[in-house]
C-alpha positions as CSV (number, residue, x, y, z in Angstrom):
1,M,5.1,-25.2,-17.6
2,S,6.5,-22.0,-18.8
3,S,2.9,-20.5,-19.9
4,K,1.7,-21.5,-16.3
5,L,4.9,-19.4,-14.8
6,L,4.3,-16.5,-17.1
7,R,0.4,-16.5,-16.2
8,G,1.1,-16.6,-12.9
9,T,3.7,-14.1,-12.8
10,F,1.5,-11.6,-14.8
11,I,-1.5,-12.2,-12.4
12,L,0.6,-11.2,-9.2
13,T,2.2,-8.2,-10.9
14,L,-1.3,-7.0,-11.8
15,G,-2.4,-7.6,-8.2
16,T,0.7,-5.7,-6.8
17,I,0.2,-2.7,-9.2
18,L,-3.7,-2.7,-8.3
19,S,-2.6,-3.1,-4.8
20,K,-0.3,0.2,-5.1
21,V,-2.9,2.1,-7.1
22,L,-5.9,1.4,-4.5
23,G,-3.4,2.2,-1.5
24,L,-3.1,5.8,-3.2
25,F,-6.9,6.3,-3.2
26,Y,-6.5,5.6,0.4
27,I,-3.8,7.6,1.5
28,I,-4.2,10.8,-0.4
29,P,-7.5,11.7,1.2
30,F,-6.3,10.1,4.7
31,Y,-3.6,13.0,4.7
32,A,-6.1,15.6,3.5
33,I,-8.6,14.7,6.5
34,I,-6.2,14.5,9.2
35,D,-4.0,17.6,10.8
36,K,-0.3,17.3,10.8
37,Y,-0.4,16.8,14.7
38,D,-2.2,13.2,14.0
39,G,-0.4,12.6,10.9
40,T,3.1,12.7,13.2
41,L,1.3,10.6,15.7
42,F,-0.1,8.1,13.1
43,L,3.3,8.0,11.3
44,F,5.1,7.2,14.4
45,I,2.9,4.3,15.8
46,Y,2.9,2.9,12.3
47,S,6.7,2.7,12.0
48,L,6.6,1.0,15.3
49,Y,3.8,-1.7,14.1
50,D,5.8,-2.0,10.7
51,F,8.9,-2.9,12.6
52,Y,7.7,-5.8,14.6
């Protein structure tokens, strides 16, 4: 039982870390491509989306 729990925890941890790294590869070029005005609009709308 304990080894199954540790294995599942390890898999979830690796998945979370991989997700964060892939997010960095998306966000950094995204903000480099869009200008400041579009970035402001994106963050405004995303905060509303994130709230609901």
